[in-house]
C-alpha positions as CSV (number, residue, x, y, z in Angstrom):
1,M,26.6,32.5,-2.3
2,K,29.0,30.1,-0.4
3,K,26.3,29.1,2.0
4,A,24.0,28.2,-0.9
5,M,26.8,26.1,-2.5
6,V,27.4,24.3,0.8
7,V,23.7,23.6,1.2
8,I,23.4,22.2,-2.3
9,A,26.5,20.1,-1.8
10,V,25.1,18.7,1.4
11,F,21.8,18.0,-0.2
12,V,23.4,16.2,-3.2
13,T,25.6,14.1,-0.9
14,A,22.6,13.1,1.2
15,V,20.5,12.1,-1.8
16,S,23.5,10.1,-3.2
17,L,23.9,8.3,0.1
18,V,20.3,7.4,0.3
19,S,20.3,6.1,-3.3
20,W,23.5,4.1,-2.7
21,T,22.0,2.6,0.5
22,H,19.0,1.3,-1.5
23,I,21.3,0.0,-4.3
24,V,23.6,-1.8,-1.8
25,A,20.6,-3.3,0.1
26,A,19.1,-4.5,-3.2
27,L,22.4,-6.1,-4.2
28,D,22.6,-7.8,-0.8
29,G,19.2,-9.3,-1.4
30,K,17.7,-7.3,1.4
31,P,14.3,-5.8,0.9
32,T,14.0,-2.0,0.7
33,P,11.0,0.4,0.8
34,E,11.0,0.1,-3.0
35,T,10.4,-3.7,-2.6
36,I,7.2,-2.9,-0.6
37,K,6.1,-0.2,-3.2
38,D,6.6,-2.7,-6.0
39,T,4.5,-5.3,-4.1
40,E,1.8,-2.6,-3.6
41,A,1.8,-2.0,-7.4
42,R,1.3,-5.7,-8.1
43,F,-1.5,-5.7,-5.4
44,L,-3.4,-2.9,-7.2
45,K,-2.9,-4.6,-10.6
46,A,-4.3,-7.9,-9.3
47,A,-7.3,-6.1,-7.7
48,L,-8.1,-4.2,-10.9
49,E,-7.7,-7.2,-13.2
50,H,-9.3,-9.9,-11.0
51,G,-11.5,-8.1,-8.5
52,S,-11.9,-9.5,-5.0
53,T,-10.0,-12.7,-5.9
54,G,-6.9,-10.6,-7.0
55,Y,-7.2,-8.3,-4.0
56,L,-7.4,-11.1,-1.5
57,S,-4.5,-13.0,-3.0
58,F,-2.2,-10.5,-1.3
59,Y,-3.7,-11.0,2.1
60,S,-2.2,-13.5,4.6
61,E,-4.6,-16.1,6.1
62,S,-4.4,-14.3,9.5
63,A,-4.7,-10.7,8.1
64,V,-6.6,-8.0,10.0
65,E,-8.7,-5.4,8.3
66,L,-9.6,-2.3,10.3
67,P,-12.4,-0.7,8.2
68,D,-13.4,2.9,8.8
69,G,-16.2,3.1,11.3
70,A,-16.6,-0.7,11.6
71,D,-15.4,-3.6,13.7
72,A,-12.1,-5.2,13.0
73,L,-12.2,-8.2,10.6
74,I,-9.8,-11.0,11.5
75,G,-8.7,-13.6,9.0
76,R,-8.8,-13.5,5.2
77,A,-12.1,-15.5,5.1
78,N,-13.9,-12.9,7.1
79,I,-12.4,-10.1,5.1
80,A,-13.4,-11.8,1.9
81,R,-17.1,-11.4,2.8
82,T,-16.8,-7.6,2.7
83,M,-14.8,-7.4,-0.6
84,R,-17.3,-8.6,-3.1
85,F,-18.0,-5.0,-4.1
86,L,-14.7,-5.2,-6.0
87,D,-16.4,-7.6,-8.5
88,D,-19.0,-5.1,-9.5
89,K,-17.8,-3.4,-12.8
90,N,-19.5,-0.2,-11.6
91,N,-17.0,0.0,-8.8
92,R,-13.3,0.9,-9.0
93,L,-10.9,1.1,-6.1
94,T,-7.5,2.6,-6.8
95,W,-4.7,3.6,-4.4
96,A,-1.2,4.9,-4.5
97,P,1.5,4.7,-1.9
98,V,3.0,8.0,-0.7
99,G,5.5,6.5,1.6
100,A,7.0,3.1,2.6
101,D,9.5,1.7,5.0
102,I,10.9,-1.6,6.1
103,S,12.1,-3.0,9.4
104,A,15.8,-3.5,10.1
105,S,15.1,-7.2,10.2
106,G,13.7,-7.1,6.7
107,D,10.5,-9.1,7.5
108,L,8.0,-6.3,8.1
109,G,7.2,-3.2,6.1
110,Y,4.5,-0.7,5.6
111,T,3.0,1.6,3.0
112,W,0.7,4.5,3.4
113,G,-1.0,6.6,0.8
114,T,-4.2,7.7,-0.7
115,Y,-7.1,5.9,-2.2
116,E,-10.1,6.7,-4.5
117,F,-13.3,4.7,-4.7
118,R,-15.6,5.3,-7.7
119,S,-19.1,3.7,-7.8
120,K,-22.6,4.3,-9.0
121,G,-25.2,5.0,-6.3
122,P,-28.6,3.3,-6.3
123,D,-29.9,6.4,-8.2
124,G,-27.4,5.8,-11.0
125,V,-25.3,8.9,-10.0
126,D,-21.5,8.5,-10.0
127,R,-20.0,8.8,-6.6
128,V,-16.3,9.4,-5.7
129,E,-14.8,8.8,-2.2
130,H,-11.3,9.7,-1.2
131,G,-9.2,8.7,1.8
132,K,-6.0,7.6,3.3
133,Y,-4.7,4.1,4.1
134,L,-2.0,2.2,5.9
135,T,-0.9,-1.3,5.0
136,V,1.4,-3.4,7.1
137,W,3.3,-6.1,5.1
138,K,4.9,-9.3,6.4
139,K,7.4,-11.4,4.5
140,Q,6.2,-14.9,4.2
141,P,8.4,-18.1,4.6
142,D,8.3,-18.5,0.7
143,G,9.7,-14.9,0.3
144,T,6.5,-13.3,-0.8
145,W,5.0,-10.3,0.9
146,K,1.4,-10.4,2.2
147,V,-0.9,-7.9,3.9
148,A,-0.8,-8.4,7.7
149,V,-2.9,-5.4,8.7
150,D,-4.8,-2.9,6.5
151,M,-6.8,0.1,7.4
152,G,-8.2,3.2,5.7
153,N,-10.3,6.2,6.5
154,K,-12.4,8.5,4.4
155,G,-11.7,12.1,4.2
156,P,-10.0,14.9,2.4
157,V,-6.6,14.1,1.0
158,Q,-3.9,16.7,0.7
159,R,-2.5,16.7,-2.8
């Protein structure tokens, strides 16, 4: 019983320290993993509400997209040519971060998680694709966060 109480006490202390670390960082104005997750949520909202325009508004000019099974796309203008599918009302891309972290310098961060893409095939049948993604975020001179590198791959997702 004593061992269980010690384990619980250590766990509660560790969770408290992690929470306080995030609170202190936020009070100091330093970005935290939650900063990046919040940016990711705004990114998804923009994409759902404004299609490719909203999606691309979160990409830096020099962003790199590493699509599954295709060549790298360098620069927002090149990436834009492949994102028009987001403007089709039959298509819906959603994603959710599972994890995030930020560099000690506070100017780079990343999120990783899962995505789902729903569409109608040429035969009118609904299709669903699942996969995983990784997004590298870079803090801009104006204080905003933009996608520097993004990649995803299709496949089963552990839930």
